[in-house]
FIKOL-452045 format. One record per residue: x, y, z of N, C-alpha, C in turn; residue in one letter. Coordinates in steps of 0.02 Angstrom, whole numbers, plus 32768, in hexadecimal, padded with zeros to 4 digits. Example, Ala and Ser with C-alpha at 12.3 -4.5 7.8 and 13.67 -1.06 7.14 Angstrom:
REM residues 2
82947EE4818682677F1F818682947F5B8186A/82827F90816282AC7FCB816582858002818AS/
//
This chain:
REM residues 437
218DB4D50FB52145B4DB0FBF2125B5060F88M/20EBB4F00F6F20CEB5110F3520A0B54B0F47S/208FB5540F872061B5880F9B2081B5BA0FCBW/2067B5F70FC72075B62A0FFA2031B63A101AQ/202FB63B105D1FF1B64810801FFEB67B10B7V/1FD0B6AC10BD1FD3B6DD10F21F93B6DC111BG/1F9AB6EA115B1F61B6E611891F5DB72711B1V/1F20B73F11BD1F16B77911E91ED3B771120BA/1ECBB79212441E8DB78D126A1E81B7CC1291R/1E41B7DA129F1E2EB81412C61DF2B80212F2R/1DF1B81B132F1DB4B81A13571D86B851133CV/1D48B83F132E1D19B87013131CD9B875133EI/1CE0B864137D1CA8B86C13AB1C99B8B713B5T/1C5BB8CC13AC1C4BB91313B61C59B92A13FDP/1C6BB96914041C73B98714461C3CB9BA1453E/1C0BB9BC14281BD2B9E914311B92B9BF1439T/1B5AB9DF143F1B1AB9BC144A1AF5B9B01408S/1B1AB9A613D11AFAB99213931AD6B94F139FV/1A9AB94813831A71B90D13911A8FB8CE1372W/1A7BB895138E1A8CB85513711A5FB8481335L/1A7BB82713021A57B81B12C41A2DB7DB12C8A/19F6B7DC12A219CCB7A2129C198DB7A512C6G/195DB77D12B2191EB77212D618EEB7AE12D3Y/1901B7E512B418D3B81B12A718BBB84212E4G/18E2B841131918CEB86513551907B891136ET/18F7B8BC139E192CB8E313BF1951B8B613F1E/1992B8AE13E619BAB884141119FAB8AB1424R/19F4B8D414571A2EB8FB146E1A5EB8CD1493A/1AA0B8D614891AD1B8A814A81AD4B8B014F4P/1ADEB87815151AE3B876155E1B1FB84C1573E/1B57B85615511B94B83015621BA7B801152AG/1BD6B7D415381BECB7A515061BFFB7621525K/1BF7B72E14FD1C0FB6EB150E1C58B6E514F8I/1C65B6F914BA1CAAB6FF14A11CA9B7311468H/1CE4B74614521CEAB777141D1CD4B75913DAD/1CC0B78513AD1CB6B77113681CF3B7891340I/1D00B76613081D40B76D12E61D39B777129BW/1D6BB79812801D7BB79A12391DBCB7741230L/1DBEB74612021DFBB72011F31E06B71E11A8K/1E43B72A11931E53B730114C1E8BB700113AV/1E81B6DC11031EB5B6B210E61EC5B6CC10A0L/1F05B6D810931F1CB6ED10511F45B6B51032A/1F36B6A60FF31F59B6700FD01F7EB68E0F93F/1FBAB6740F861FDEB6870F4A1FFEB64A0F2CQ/1FF1B6400EEB200CB6060EC82052B6170EADS/2076B5E50E9320BBB5F20E7C20C1B6280E46P/208CB6310E1D2090B6630DE8207BB6A90DFFD/206CB6AF0E41205BB6F10E5C2011B6FF0E5FG/1FE6B6D30E471F9EB6DD0E4D1F89B6DC0E96T/1F5FB70B0EAA1F4BB7120EF01F00B7090EF8R/1EEDB6F60F351EA6B6F30F481EA2B7000F92A/1E71B7290FA61E68B73B0FED1E22B7271003V/1E1FB6FE10381DE0B6E810541DD8B7081099L/1DA3B73110A11D94B75010E11D57B72D10FEA/1D5DB714113C1D25B6F4115E1D13B71C119CT/1CD3B72411A91CBEB74B11E31C86B7261208T/1C7DB73912481C47B71F12711C09B74A126ED/1BFDB76A12351BC1B794122C1B87B76C120FH/1B4BB78912151B10B76811F91B0EB76F11ADM/1B1CB7AB11941B18B7B4114C1B37B7F61136G/1B54B7F610FA1B70B83210DC1B42B84A10A5M/1B2EB88910A81B06B8A610721B31B8B11034S/1B0FB8B90FFB1B34B8CA0FBE1B59B90B0FC7K/1B3CB93B0FEC1B5DB97A0FFA1BA1B970101BT/1BA2B947104F1BE1B93B10731C12B9141048I/1BFAB8E010271C26B8B90FFC1C48B8E50FC7Y/1C21B90F0FA61C3EB9390F711C6FB96C0F8FE/1C60B9860FCA1C8DB9B60FEA1CCFB9950FFCS/1CCCB95A101A1D09B936102D1D31B9240FEFI/1D0EB9080FBC1D32B8F50F801D54B9310F60Y/1D31B9690F5D1D4FB9A50F3E1D90B9B90F63D/1D8FB9B20FA51DCBB9C30FCC1E04B9920FC1Q/1DF6B9510FBF1E2CB9210FB51E46B9230F6DV/1E1BB9360F3F1E32B93D0EFA1E63B9770EF4R/1E50B9B10F121E7BB9EC0F0D1EBBB9E40F35K/1EB6B9C80F701EF1B9C40F9C1F1DB9880F8CR/1EFDB94F0F7D1F24B9100F771F29B8F60F30L/1F06B9170F021F0AB9010EBC1EE8B8BF0EAEG/1EB8B8AC0ED81E96B86D0ECD1E5DB8750E9BL/1E57B8450E6D1E1EB8430E411DE2B8270E68E/1DA6B8340E4E1D6AB81A0E6F1D6DB7CE0E75R/1D89B7AD0E431D8DB7640E451DB9B74B0E7FT/1DE7B7760E971E19B7610EC71E07B76F0F10E/1DCDB78B0F1B1DB9B79C0F601D74B77F0F6EF/1D6FB75A0FA51D2FB73D0FBA1D22B74F1002M/1CE6B76C100E1CD1B78210501C9BB7521068L/1CA9B72D109E1C78B6FD10B61C63B70E10FDT/1C27B6F711101C0CB70611521BE8B6C7116BF/1BEEB6BA11AB1BD4B67B11C61B88B67A11CBS/1B68B6B311CA1B20B6BC11D41B0EB6B5121EH/1B3DB6C412491B33B6C312911B00B6F712A7N/1ACFB6E212CF1A9AB70F12E71AA9B72F132BH/1AE6B72913421AFCB74B137F1B36B77A1370C/1B37B79513331B65B7CA13201B3DB8091312G/1B5EB83F12FF1B3CB88012F81B19B88A12B5P/1AE6B8B512B61AC7B8CC12791AFBB8F3124FC/1AF3B8EE120D1B1FB91211E01AF6B93C11AFL/1B17B96D11921AF7B99D11651AD5B97A112AR/1A96B98C111F1A6FB97810E51A61B92D10E2D/1A6EB90911171A5BB8C2111A1A19B8BC1140D/19E5B8A4111F19A3B89C113F198BB8DF115DL/198DB91211351982B956114F193DB960116DV/190BB93B115518C8B943117018B9B91311A9D/18E9B8EB11B918DEB8B511E918D5B8CE1231Y/18F8B904124018FCB91A128618D9B95D1290Y/18BDB96812CC189DB9A812DC18D0B9DE12EFP/1901B9E912C41939BA1512D41925BA5E12D3S/1943BA851300193ABACE12FE197ABAED12E2D/197DBB2F12E019B6BB5112C319F7BB4112E8D/19F3BB3C132A1A2FBB2D13511A49BAE71342E/1A1CBAB7133C1A32BA73132C1A4FBA7012E6Q/1A31BA9312B71A4DBA9412731A92BAB41273R/1A9CBAE7129C1ADEBB0612A21B11BAD412BCR/1AFEBAAE12EE1B2CBA7C130B1B3CBA4512D8L/1B09BA3012B31B15B9FD12801B45BA16124BV/1B3CBA5312341B69BA6F12011BAFBA78121CN/1BB4BA8F125A1BF5BA9912791C1BBA57127FE/1BF8BA2312971C19B9E1129D1C2BB9C61258Y/1BFDB9CC12281C09B9B111E51C46B9D111C5S/1C4DBA1411CC1C89BA3611B21CC8BA1A11D1D/1CC7BA1212131D01B9F812361D11B9B11220W/1CDDB987121B1CE6B94212081D03B93C11C1M/1CEAB96511931D06B964114F1D51B9711151E/1D65B9A211781DACB9B1117E1DD4B9771199G/1DB7B95111C81DD9B91711E41DE4B8E111AFQ/1DB2B8D711851DBAB8A5114F1DF1B8B91120V/1DF3B8F8110D1E27B91010DF1E6CB90B10FFV/1E72B921113E1EB3B91D11601ECAB8D51169E/1E9DB8A9117C1EB0B86311861EC2B8421144A/1EA1B854110E1EB3B83910CC1EF9B84F10B8S/1F08B88F10C51F4BB8A810B61F7FB88310E1A/1F6FB87911201F9EB856114C1FAAB80E1136E/1F74B7EC11221F7BB7A6110C1FA8B7A310CEA/1F9FB7D1109F1FCAB7D110632012B7E21075L/201BB80E10A6205FB81F10BB2081B7E510E0A/2059B7B810FB2073B7801122207DB74010FAN/207AB74410B82080B707108F20C1B6E2109FL/20BAB6A110AD20F3B67610BC20EAB6331099R/2121B610108A211BB5CE106B20F0B59F1096P/20C5B57910752097B54E109A2080B514106EA/2067B4E210902045B4AA106F1FFAB4AF1080R/1FD1B49F104F1F89B49A10591F74B4511056L/1F4EB43B10871F34B3F710891EE9B3FA1095L/1EC4B3CE10741E7BB3CF107B1E61B389108CI/1E27B38910AD1E04B34C10BD1DBCB35D10CEG/1D94B32B10D81D4EB33610E91D38B3071120E/1D13B32311511CF8B2FD11871CACB3001187G/1C8FB2F311C21C46B2EF11C61C2FB2FD120DN/1BF8B32112131BD5B32712531B8BB3311243T/1B5EB32612751B18B31E12611AE6B344128BD/1AF9B37E12A61AC8B3A312CE1A98B3CD12A5F/1AA8B3DB12651A7CB402123B1A3DB3DA1229A/1A04B3FB122A19C3B3DC121C19A1B40511E5V/1982B3E311B6195BB4061183191CB42311A5N/191BB46411AD18E6B48311D418A4B48711AER/18A5B47C116D1868B47D1145183FB43D1151R/1860B40611601840B3C51162183BB3A611A7D/1853B3C911DA1852B3AE121D1838B3E3124EN/1809B3D0127717F1B3FC12AC1827B40112E2S/1838B43F12F5186DB4481327185DB4231368E/181EB422137C180DB40313BB1811B3B613B8Q/180DB39A137B180EB35113751855B334136FD/1885B35C135B18C8B343134C18E9B3201387V/18EAB33D13C4190CB31A13FB18F0B2D41408P/18AEB2CD1406188FB28B1413189FB25B13DBE/189EB272139D18AFB247136518F7B22D136BL/1923B25A13801969B24513871971B21413C1R/194EB22113F81953B1F314311939B1AD141ER/1907B1AD13F318EAB16D13DE1911B14C13A5A/1944B16E138D196CB15213561948B1531314G/1915B17E130D18F0B18112CF1910B1B4129FK/190EB1A6125E192EB1D4122F1907B2151229P/192BB24B121E190CB28C121118FDB29111C6L/18D1B2BF11B418BDB2C8116F18E7B2FF114EK/18E5B300110C1901B33810E71949B32E10D1G/195DB35C10A619A0B35B108819D1B37F10B7V/1A0BB36210C21A40B38010EA1A83B37710C7V/1AB5B39A10DE1AF9B39210C41B29B39810FFD/1B3CB35F111A1B62B35E11591BAEB35F114FH/1BC6B36D11121C0EB36C11081C2FB3A6112BY/1C6DB39B11411C96B3CE11621CD7B3D4113BV/1CDAB402110A1D18B40B10E41D4DB42D110FP/1D8BB416110A1DC1B43011341DFFB43C110AV/1E1CB47811111E5EB48810F51E8EB494112EM/1EC8B475112B1EFEB481115B1F37B4A41137A/1F50B4DA11541F89B4FE11391FC5B4F01167V/1FFAB4D411492036B4C3116F2073B4E71154R/20A0B4FC118120DAB523116C2114B4F51159D/214FB513114F2189B4EE113821A1B4BB116BE/2191B4C511AA21A3B49511DF216AB46311EBQ/2138B46311C020FDB43811C520D2B4491202D/20D9B485121C20AFB49B1253206DB4B61238E/2037B4A6125B1FF5B4BE12471FF0B5091253L/1FDCB52E121F1FD8B57612221F8FB58E1224V/1F66B56D11FB1F20B58411F51EF3B54911E1A/1EB4B55111F11E80B52111DD1E46B54711BEL/1E2BB52C11891DEEB545116B1DBEB50A1168L/1D81B51411831D52B4DC11841D0BB4F7117BF/1CDDB4CC11671C99B4E1115A1C65B4AF1172G/1C27B4C611711BEEB49B11811BAFB4BF1168Y/1B7BB49811571B3EB4B4113C1B07B4B61171A/1B03B4EE11941AD1B4F411C81ACCB53D11E0C/1A8EB55411EC1A85B596120A1AA7B59A124FH/1ACCB5CE125D1AE3B5DB12A21AADB60012C9P/1A78B5DB12D81A3EB5F812FB1A2EB5CF133AT/1A62B5B213591A56B58F13981A3EB5C113CCT/1A59B5FD13CA1A4DB62E13FE1A23B66913E4L/19FCB686141019D5B6C113FE19D4B6F41436S/1A07B6F214611A0AB720149A1A2DB7601486F/1A44B78714B71A5EB7CA14A91AA7B7D114BFT/1ACEB79D14B31B16B7A014C21B3CB7901483Q/1B74B7B414791B9FB7A714401BBAB7601444W/1BB9B73E140C1BCFB6F8140A1BD3B6E313C1C/1BFEB6B413B21C02B69A136D1BD7B65F135FG/1BA9B64D138F1B7FB61213891BABB5D41380D/1B90B59E13641BB8B56013621BF8B5681339Y/1BFAB59013011C3BB59812E01C6EB5BB130CP/1C57B5EB13361C85B60D13631CA4B5DD1395G/1C7BB5B113B11C95B58013E01CC4B54F13BDF/1CB3B53913811CDEB50B135C1D22B52A134DA/1D23B56A13371D62B58B132A1D8BB592136AQ/1D6AB5A513A11D8EB5AD13E11DAAB56A13F9A/1D84B53413F11D9CB4F214051DDCB4DF13E0N/1DDBB4EA139F1E15B4D713751E52B5021386L/1E46B54213921E7FB56E13A21E9BB55F13E8E/1E71B54714151E89B53314561EB1B4F21452E/1E9BB4C414271EBEB484141F1EFFB48B13F7S/1F03B4BF13CE1F3EB4CA13A31F56B51213ADH/1F79B52013E31F8FB56513F21FB4B58513B8P/1FA2B5C413A91FC2B5E813731FA2B5DF1330G/1F71B5B2132B1F4FB5A412EC1F12B5D212E6V/1F05B5E912A91EC8B60E129A1E97B5DE1279T/1E5CB5D612981E28B5AB127D1DEFB5D61262A/1DDFB5CE12231DACB5F812011D74B5CB11E7A/1D37B5E411EC1CFBB5BE11D91CD8B5DE119EF/1CBDB5B311711C8EB5CC113E1C4FB5A21140F/1C16B5C211351BD6B5A011341BCAB58510EEN/1BC0B54410E91BB0B52610A81B69B53A1096A/1B42B50F10771AFFB52210621ACCB50E1097C/1AC7B53610CC1A9EB52511051A5DB54C110AG/1A44B56710D21A0AB59210D519CCB57210F1G/19C6B53010EA198BB50D1103199CB4DD113CD/19D5B4E9115D19EDB4BC119219F1B4E211D4Q/19DAB4C3120A19DEB4E0124D1A00B4AF127DN/1A22B4CA12B01A39B4A012E719FDB4931316P/19ECB455132019B2B444134A19C5B40B1378I/19B4B41113BA1992B44813DD19BFB48513E4P/19A1B4BD13F819C7B4FB13FD19ABB5271435R/19C3B565143819AFB599146919D0B59114ADR/19FFB56314B31A24B55D14F21A6FB55E14E2K/1A95B57F150E1ADDB58515031AFFB5411501L/1AE8B512152A1B08B4D1152A1B00B4AC14E8E/1AC8B4B714C61AC1B49A14831AF5B4B81454Y/1AFEB4F914581B2EB51B142D1B75B5001438C/1B87B4F814771BC9B4DD14881BCFB496146DE/1B9AB46F14731B9CB42A145A1BA6B427140FT/1B81B45113EA1B88B45013A11BCEB469138CY/1BE7B49B13B01C2BB4B213A11C5DB47B13ACG/1C54B45413E21C82B41C13F01C7BB3E613BBR/1C3DB3D713A61C34B3A513711C57B3B91331M/1C53B3F913201C73B41112E31CBFB41112E9L/1CD9B42A13201D22B42A13281D3DB3E2132DS/1D17B3B4134C1D2DB36E134E1D30B3511307D/1D00B36312DD1D01B34B12981D3FB3641273A/1D52B3A4127F1D8FB3BE12611DCDB399127BV/1DCFB38E12BD1E08B36A12DA1E0FB32412BDE/1DD7B30312B01DD9B2C012931DF7B2C2124EE/1DE7B2F612271E05B2FD11E51E50B30711EBV/1E66B32F121C1EADB33C12251ED3B2FE1238L/1EB2B2CE12591ED4B290126E1EDCB2601234R/1EB6B26911FF1EBAB23B11C61EE8B2591190R/1F00B22F11611F26B24B11291EFCB27D1102P/1F1AB2B510F01EF8B2E910CA1F19B2F01086M/1EF3B30910551F0CB31110111F32B353100AR/1F6EB34F0FEF1F95B38C0FE31F7AB3B00FA5S/1F76B3F20FA91F5DB41B0F721F99B4320F48V/1F98B4200F091FCFB4320EDC1FCDB47C0ECCS/2002B4940EAD2006B4DB0E9C1FD6B4ED0E64G/1FC8B52E0E601F9BB5470E2C1F5BB5630E49G/1F4AB5A00E351F0FB5C30E4E1EEEB5E80E15L/1EADB5DC0E0C1E85B6020DDC1E46B61A0DFEK/1E30B6560DEC1DF6B6740E0C1DC7B6900DD6T/1D86B68E0DE51D54B6A90DB61D19B6C30DDEA/1CF6B6F30DC11CBDB7130DE11C8DB72B0DACF/1C4CB7270DBB1C19B7410D8E1BDBB7530DB5E/1BBDB78C0DA41B7AB79C0DBD1B47B77E0D8CF/1B12B7600DA71ADBB7480D7E1A9CB76B0D95V/1A73B7810D651A34B7A20D771A00B76D0D89D/19E8B7700DC719B1B7460DDD1970B76E0DD8L/1943B7570DAE1904B77C0DA318D6B7760DE0D/18B1B7AC0DEC187AB7A90E1C183CB78E0DF9Y/1813B76A0E1F17D5B74F0E0217A5B7880DEFE/179EB7B90E1A1770B7F10E0E1784B82B0E3AE/178AB8660E1D179BB8A10E44175EB8BA0E6CL/176EB8DC0EA31738B8F90ECC171BB9360EA8V/16DEB9470EBC16BCB9830EA2169BB9A60EDET/1686B9E50ED51663BA060F0C1626B9DF0F24P/1603B9C00EF515C7B99B0F0615D6B95E0F30E/160EB93B0F22161FB9000F491642B9130F8AT/1661B94D0F8C1686B9610FC81659B97F0FFEL/1626B9A30FEA15FFB9C9101C15E0B99D1052Q/15C4B963104115A9B939107715DFB92210A8P/161CB918108F1652B90410BB1667B93E10E7V/166BB97910CA167DB9B510F1164BB9C21129A/160CB9AE111E15D8B9B8115015CDB97A117CD/15F6B947117115EBB90711921606B90311D8G/1600B8C811F61611B8BE123D165BB8AE1249S/1680B89A121516C6B88A121D16F0B8C91218S/1710B8DC124F1739B919124F1773B913121FA/1792B8D9121C17CBB8CE11EF17B6B8DA11A7L/1781B8B81191176DB8BD114C1750B902113CH/1731B922116D1717B96511621751B9961157A/1788B98E117C17C2B9BA117117DBB9B31129R/17E0B975111217F7B96910CD17C6B987109BW/1786B97B10A41754B99410741755B9DF1071A/175ABA0010AA175BBA4910AA179ABA631087R/17D1BA411090180FBA56106E1809BA4D1023R/17EBBA16100D17E0BA0C0FC617B1BA400FA9M/177CBA4F0FCD174DBA820FB6176FBAC60FAEL/179ABAD70FDE17BEBB170FDA17EABB190F9CA/180ABAE10F8B1834BADE0F50180ABAE80F11K/17D1BAC70F0E17A5BACF0ED4178EBB170ECDI/177ABB360F051763BB7B0F04179ABBAB0EEFE/17D9BB980EFD1812BBC20EE91826BBB70EA0A/1803BB8B0E7F1811BB7F0E381843BB480E29G/1857BB230E5C1888BAEE0E501869BAB50E28E/188DBA9C0DF71878BA630DD0189EBA260DE9V/187BB9F40E01189CB9BA0E1E18BAB98D0DE8F/18F4B9710DF51911B93F0DC718E7B8FF0DC8P/18E7B8DC0D9118C0B89E0D8D18E9B8610DA1T/1928B86C0DB41953B8340DC71987B84C0DF9S/19ADB81D0E1519E0B82D0E471A23B80F0E30Y/1A5AB8370E331A9CB81D0E1E1AB9B7F10E55P/1ABCB7B10E481ACEB77E0E7A1B15B7660E6EY/1B40B7640EA31B86B7530E991B94B7080E9AP/1BBCB6F30E691BD1B6AD0E631C1DB6AD0E59V/1C40B6840E7F1C89B6860E7F1CA5B63F0E82Q/1CDFB6340E641D00B5F30E681D4CB5FD0E6BA/1D6CB5D60E951DB5B5D10E981DC9B5880E8DW/1DFDB57F0E661E1BB53C0E611E61B53F0E7ER/1E6CB5180EB21EADB5140ED21ECBB4D00EC0L/1F01B4D20E981F1FB4940E801EECB46D0E56G/1EF6B42C0E551EC6B4000E331E97B3DF0E65D/1E9EB3F10EA51E7BB3CC0ED91E3FB3F00EF6E/1E3DB4330EF31E08B4580F161DE6B48A0EE8L/1DA4B4830EE31D7AB4B40EC21D4EB4D40EF7L/1D57B5160F021D33B5390F371D03B5690F15F/1CC2B55E0F201C8EB5860F011C6DB5B20F37I/1C64B5F20F281C42B61F0F551C05B63E0F33G/1BCAB6350F521B8DB6520F371B6CB67C0F6EI/1B47B6AF0F5A1B2CB6E00F891AECB6C90FAAG/1AD7B6F10FDB1A97B6E60FFC1A97B6AB102BG/1A5CB69010361A53B65610621A3DB61B1037E/1A6EB5FB10181A5EB5C30FEA1A4AB5851012A/1A16B5630FFA1A01B525101A1A31B4ED1008V/1A2CB4B7102D1A5EB482102A1A60B45F0FE6V/1A2AB4630FBF1A29B4440F7D1A62B45C0F51D/1A77B49B0F591AACB4B60F2E1AEFB4930F3CY/1B00B48B0F791B3FB4690F891B3EB4210F70S/1B07B3FE0F7D1B02B3B80F671B06B3B40F1BL/1AE5B3E20EF91AE6B3E10EB01B2DB3ED0E95R/1B4EB4210EAD1B8FB4320E901BC4B3FE0EA2F/1BC0B3E10EDC1BEFB3AB0EED1BE5B36F0EC0K/1BA6B3610EB01B96B32A0E821BAEB33A0E3CR/1BA5B3770E251BB5B3880DE01C00B3920DD4E/1C23B3AC0E071C6AB3BC0DFD1C99B38A0E1EF/1C7FB35E0E471CA7B3270E601CCCB3350EA1G/1CF5B3050EB81D19B30B0EF71D44B34A0EF9P/1D4CB3650F351D73B3A20F3D1D4DB3E10F2DG/1D0AB3DD0F281CE0B4170F1D1CC3B42E0F60T/1CD1B46C0F721CB5B48A0FAF1C8AB4C50F9AW/1C51B4CF0FBC1C24B5040FAA1C15B52F0FE7V/1C24B5700FE31C12B5A010161BD3B5C41000C/1B9DB5BD10271B5DB5DA10141B50B61F1030G/1B80B63B10531B77B67E10721BB4B6A8105FY/1BB8B6BA101F1BF3B6DD10061BE0B71F0FE5A/1C03B7530FFA1C03B7950FD91BC5B7C00FE2N/1B8AB7A30FE41B4DB7CC0FE61B14B7A31004D/1AF6B7BD103A1ABDB79D105A1A7EB7AE1033M/1A7AB7960FF51A45B7AB0FC719FFB79B0FE0A/19F4B75D0FF619B3B745100D19BAB6F91013A/1984B6D810261984B68F10211988B67D0FD7Y/19AEB6480FC919B8B6310F84199DB5EA0F7FI/195FB5E20F681941B5A00F641958B57A0F26P/195CB5390F2C1961B50E0EF1191DB50C0ECFS/1919B4EE0E9418D8B4E70E7318A8B4C00EA0R/18C1B48B0EBF1897B4620EEB187AB48C0F23R/18A4B4B30F44188DB4DC0F7C185FB5140F63V/186EB5300F291843B5640F0C17FDB5490F01W/17F8B50D0EE617B7B4EF0ED91792B4DE0F19E/17B8B4C90F4C1799B4BA0F8D1782B4F90FB1E/17A3B5310FA41793B56F0FC717AFB570100CG/1789B589103C17A2B58D108017D1B5C81089G/17F1B5CB10C31818B60610D41852B61110A4Y/1877B5DD109318B2B5E5106818A0B5EB101EE/1866B5D2100A1855B5D10FC3181BB5FB0FAEG/17F7B6180FDE17BAB63D0FCE17C3B6880FCBG/1791B6AC0FE4178CB6F40FDB17AEB7191015R/17F1B71810161813B736104F184DB765103BH/1850B7790FFC1884B7A90FE8187AB7ED1008L/183BB7FA101D182EB83B103D1859B844107BD/1865B80E10A0188CB81410DE18D5B82710D0E/18EBB81D1092192FB831107E1930B875105BY/18F6B896105B18F3B8D9103F18EDB8DD0FF4G/18DDB8A40FD318D7B8A40F8A1893B8BF0F74R/188DB8D80F37184DB8F40F1F181FB8BE0F02P/1820B8840F2117F8B84B0F0A17F2B81B0F44A/17C4B7EC0F3C17BAB7BA0F7117E0B7790F63W/17EFB76C0F231808B7290F131835B72B0ED5R/1866B6FD0ED3188EB6F30E971863B6D20E61W/1877B6DA0E231859B6B40DEC186DB66A0DF5A/1847B63F0DD41851B5F70DDF1890B5DA0DC2G/18B5B6000D9918F2B5E60D7B1931B5F80DA2D/1929B6090DE31962B6210E0A1999B5ED0E0DV/1989B5AD0E1819BEB57A0E1B19E0B5720DD7E/19BAB5720DA119D7B5690D5F1A09B5A10D50D/19F7B5DF0D601A24B6170D511A64B6130D7AR/1A5DB6020DBA1A98B5FD0DE41AC4B5C30DCDI/1AA7B58A0DC01ACEB54F0DAC1AF2B55B0D6AA/1AD1B57B0D3B1AF2B58A0CFB1B2EB5B80D05Q/1B26B5E80D321B5EB6160D401B96B5F30D64T/1B85B5C90D951BB9B5A20DB71BE0B5790D85V/1BBFB5590D561BE2B5310D241C10B55D0CFAH/1BFAB5990CE91C26B5C50CC21C65B5D80CE8R/1C5EB5EC0D271C9AB6000D4C1CC6B5C40D5BV/1CA9B58A0D661CD1B54E0D711CF6B53C0D31V/1CD5B5420CF71CF8B5350CB81D35B5630CB1D/1D2EB5A10CC71D66B5D00CC01DA0B5BD0CEER/1D92B5A70D2A1DCAB5960D561DE8B5520D46V/1DC3B5290D221DDEB4E80D0E1DFFB4E90CC9R/1DFBB5220CA71E1CB5280C661E67B5290C70A/1E8EB51A0C3A1ED7B51C0C401EEEB55F0C5BP/1F1EB55D0C891F35B5990CAB1F65B5C20C80H/1F59B6030C7D1F86B6320C5A1FA8B65C0C8FI/1FE9B6560C9A200AB67C0CD02003B6C70CC6P/2002B6EA0CFE2002B7340CFC2044B74D0CDER/203EB7860CBB207CB7A50CA2209AB7D10CD8K/
//
């Protein structure tokens, strides 16, 4: 067998009253539907090159947390930045984390203490699980395939209230979607299934209540692990920034979407899958995404005095920074990553909440066997394509303030800069391989 693969997992459900993340309100926990998880897959090619993928049921990782975790895995495990990818499902029924959407919630000092306490603990779990996965490396085969499911809806082009009736009437929905379900199966020397990695492009926002839950990805992972005892099933969110599960807000919908996704994975497992040949290359680059226009005291003051508590918190924080003499950067360092596994799989990880255009574009440009994770390493902000930027709206307009940035909007070349960087890192992983010394 040409691969060594290690697996580790941890329950990361909070045991304190840290608030649930998302929706910009106070959401204190009142129990759980099921646990939320951290799952780690470690890969090693025949020449000793390693890569570690950590997947979590969190809403988003701030740059602060990503850099802290990476610094720890670098020092303890000797991993280069190119070799470590931190992904998050964007689940809105997981806990708030340090420096992610800091102005979003009406937090007090006690809540901030709980968030920091949980974040510290969670970081340690990621590092420990990564170490365990590397220590558990065993001979394995990697097989890949792709399925399909269709509960994601382009939320920019469809009214949520109209979708159920349109579906009942058999009428097509509007907008761009990406319904592919990429699946990796890890099998051991006895051909027993050890782990599954699968993805889908859709917000995990079926639920908005106050119980811990992994939303539809949590149910899909649980379904697969129940059907395949002893297997670890891990999820990554593709480019679902403009996609919602509709209808939503009921637990039964969430269970249904989880079943639809796990059924799609099962269907892939029943069909012949492509074996991934040996060889692993990794690349990473930060690209500076320019802001369209920085905030000023004159533009901030009306917001600070305005009716939106969320935006007023942000504006007051920006004003305090300006008064303290801070000079805002004119751009944001955005993470772009690529792994090539054998000749069969190109796995691209980009930060923030990328809209579905990115996945469709890169699959078209790089061909079959291209998978794109749109929620990797840093919950930077919504990442619009040029089309979405020109259309505006929630994903493409003036909403960087909600992510704590010193500007309202990206510059119009955001897609060009990201795509150029993706092409550079892909060129590096597709170049002839030079074995490690």
